[in-house]
N, C-alpha and C positions, 0 to 999 in steps of 0.2 A: 545660898545661905542668906546674903545680905538683902536680897530683894525679897525672898519670900518669909523668912524668918523674922526679920526686924518691922517690916510693915510700917517705917518710920515715913511720913509724908515728905521730910525735908531731903531724902534720899534721891529721888527722882530717878533719871535715867543714869546709871553708873556703870563703868567698865573698870575692872581690875586689869591692869596692864602690865604687872610685874610683881612677883611675891619673892623676896630674899630671905631665906631663913639662916640664922647663923648656926654654925658648925655644931655648937652644943645644944641646939634646939630651945635655947632659952627665949628666943624672940624671932619675930618674923616681921620685915618691914613690907607692908602692903602698900603699893602705888596705884592710884587710882585716876581717873578722868571722868568728866561729866559732859553731857552736850551743852549745859548752859555755861559751864566754866570754860568751854572752848570758845563760847561767843563773847568773852570778856566780861562776865559777870562774876566777878571775883567775890562779891559778898555772897552768892550761892555757894561758891566753893569753900569758903571757910565755914559757912553754916553746915554743910556736908561733912566737912572735916570734923567740927565739933560733935556732930552726931555719931559718926564712926568711932570717934575717940571714947565717947560716952557709952558706947554699945560694946567697946572692945572685950570687957568682961564676959559679957552674955555671949558674944560670938565665940570666944575661946572656950566656954562651957559647952556650947552645941558642938563645936571641933573636936573637944575631947570625948564626947559621947559617941560621934559618928567613926571616929579613927583610932586605930589601937596603935598607939606610939608610946614610947618611954616618957616623953615630956611633951605637953601641948605648949607651944611657943606662945607668948605674949604677943599681941598683935599691936603694932605701931602703924598708924596710917599716915601717908604722906601723898599731896597732890603731886601727879605726875607733870611737872613742866615741860618735859622734853615733848609731849605731846602737842602742846600748844607752841612751842617754839620751832618746832620740826618744819613747817612749811617756811619760816624766816630763814633757818639755816639752809635749806634747800634752795632758796632764792640766792642767797649769797654764794653758794657753792657754784651754781649756774652762772652767776655773774663773772665769778674769778674764772672759770672755765672759759667762758666768751672772751674775757679780756687776754687770756693766755693765748686763745686760737688768734685773735687780732695780732697780738705781739709778735707770735710765731710767723705770720703771714709777712709783717712788716720786716721782719729779720730776714726772711727768704727772698723777699724783694731787694733788699740792700745787699745780700750777698750776690744775686744775680747782677745787679748793677755794677758792683765791684768788681765782678770777674768779666764784665763785657769790655 
């Protein structure tokens, strides 16, 4: 819907990573990421966010015509920071695991030398 209906050149390559709808269907938090934002081009991310927020009403009206729901949620867009920080978190976890393995190996050597 975003790619085909909006036709806004500011949008570019956009991926919806998650949508969380409130229990009463009054709003939906839509999380997105872009190729340019993943390459640390924050100004693109902010411009895309403004474009999506500006088109939220338009997208909601299209959604209400395509789906039969009691209520069509208001759309709230958010840049998904987790996608960008994922590789950094993964590297930290790997470093911690390596540190634990080294520490475990040192403890095992100490136990062997104490027992001898």
